N, C-alpha and C positions, 0 to 999 in steps of 0.2 A: 769385442769379438769380431773378427773379419766377416764381411757380409756373407761370403760363400762358405763359412765354416759349417760343418755338419751339425744337425740338432743333436744334443746329448741323448744317448739312448737310455730309456728307462730299464730298470732291472726288475723282471718279474719271475717269479717261480711258478711252477706248474700249478701249485696250490691256490695261488692268488691271481693268476692271469685271467681266468674265466669271468669273474665279476667285472673286471676292468674292460674286457672284450665286449661285454653287454652294455656297459655304460657308454663306451665309445660307439657302439652300434646304434644305440638309442640317439645319440648326438647326430650322427650321420642320417638316421632316419628322419629326424626333425629338419634337417637341412636339405636333403635331396630326395627323400621318399624312399619307399621300400625297393623299387625297380632298380635304383642306381646305387644301392648299398654294394660295396665291394670289400671282399675279405682282404684282399691285398692292400687296399687303401687304409682299411682299419689297422692292419699289421703295421704298416708304415707310420701311421700317426702315433701308434704306441711304441714304436721303435723296437719291434720284435719281428721275427721272420713269419712268412705266411704258413710255414710248417708248423710253427707254434700254434697258430690259430686253428689249423686243421687237427691238431691233437685234441682239441676241445669240441670242435664242430666239424662233422664230416664234410659239409658243404654249406652253401648260402641258404638252402631250404631249412636245414636244421637250425642254423643261426637265427633266421626270422621266426621260426616256430618258438624257439626258446625265448626270443625277445617278446614276442606276443604273450608268452606266459607270464613275463614280469608285468605287462600291462594288466593282465586279469588279476594278478596278486595285488596290484595297486588299487584296482576297482573294488576287489574284496574288502580291502582295508577301509576305503571310504565309505562303503556300504555298512560295514559292521560298525564304524564310528556313528554314522547316522542313526543306525538302528538302536545303538546303546543310549543315544541322546534324545530320542523321540519319546512321545507319550502315546497312550493308546489311541488318542484322537488325531494325532499327527503322524503316525508311523508311516503310512503309505506315502504321504506327501513328502516327508523328510528323506526317505529312501530314494523316492523317484527323483527328487531334487538333486540329491547326491550323485545319482547316476548321470542325470542330464549334465551336471556341471563337470564331471569327469570327462565325459565325451566332448564337451564343448571346449574344454581347456587343454585337451590332449587329442586333437583331431587327427593328427598323423598316426599316432599310436592306435587310436581307436579304429581307424580305417584298416590298419594292419591286423588287428585282433579279429575283425569281421570280414575282411577283404578276401579277394580271390587269390592273392599271393600264397596263401596257405591252404592246402587241400588235404583231404582225408589221407592221401598217401605220404604227405610230408608231416603230418601231425605227430608231435613228439609226446611221450607219456607226461612230460612235465606240463605241457600246454593243455593237454586233456584234463589233467588233474586240477590245474589253476582254473580252468573255465568252469568246471563242476563246482569248485569250492565258491566261486563268485555266485554261481546260480543257487547254491545252498542258502546264501544270505537272503536271496529273494524268496526262496521257499519258506524260510524262517519267518520272514515278514508277513507272508500271506497266512502262514499257519497260525500266527499270533492273531491276525485280523478275524480269520474264520473260526478260531478256537478248535482247530483239528490237529491231528497228528501230522508232523511234517512229511511223512512218507505216504500220506493218503493221496489217492488219485485225483481228488478234487483240488488239493493243494498244489500239485505239480501242474495241472491244467491251468489253473488260475494264475500261477507264477509265470508260466510261459506266455499267457495272454498279456500279463503286465509288462513282461520284458519285451515282448514284440512291440507293445504300444510305446514305451519310452524310448526304445531303440530306434523305432521308426522316426519319432519325432526329432531325436537328436540327429539322426542321419540326414533328415530333410534340411535341418539347419546348417549342418557341416558342408553339405553340397550346395547350400544356398538355393534350394528348390523354394524354400520360404524364408523370408527375411523377418527378424524379430522387430517389431515396432519400437520406436525410442520410448514410447509411453508405457511399454510393458517390460518389466524386468523378468529374470528367470524364474523367480518364485511365483509371480503372477501367471506366467505362461503354464507352469506345471500345475498349478492350482486351477486354472481355467480348463486345461485338458482333462484333468481328473473329474472335474464337476461335469463337463461335457459328456464324458464316457459314462459316468453314472447315470445321467439323464438319458442317454442312448439306451443303455441296458434296461432302464425302466420301462421303455417303450416296447421291448421285445416281449411278446406274449409267451 
């Protein structure tokens, strides 16, 4: 093929283009970050017109919001898997570890999910639903530990506290505010953090 020959255009129908757009957007997210994602570049890489992209996403804000929704769906999956494979004595550790590993292994996506690029004004129903479903797994975890109804006030408060704790630890590592010592692996870090938190709460009158 001549060096300057045009790249063959892929053929996508309206019904199957959207998932391909999200896949390509995720690739670009990992390469350049959320601020440099370009709808025109995504269209060019897939061999479709920008108009075809705008048929599915009104603008870049909606694309990023929908992309973040896929991240929360992936997070929900790994949390559910950890919950199903844990025992009564390891449930909090296993779910926390699954959350931490997801964040650490998907830092760019994780920062998009919780970053400033998505505001309340650009929040899509898909993202709101995916975020709540991921949180439901955390609430289910806490409900089993406390032996309470999942919709109880105590379960929600405790689940939010647990989420804040593991989210903060993951964010500190992603932004390299703290560096994980070579002598401590992910499992040990989560275990130590949970034990320290338990000790701290025992000191509160």
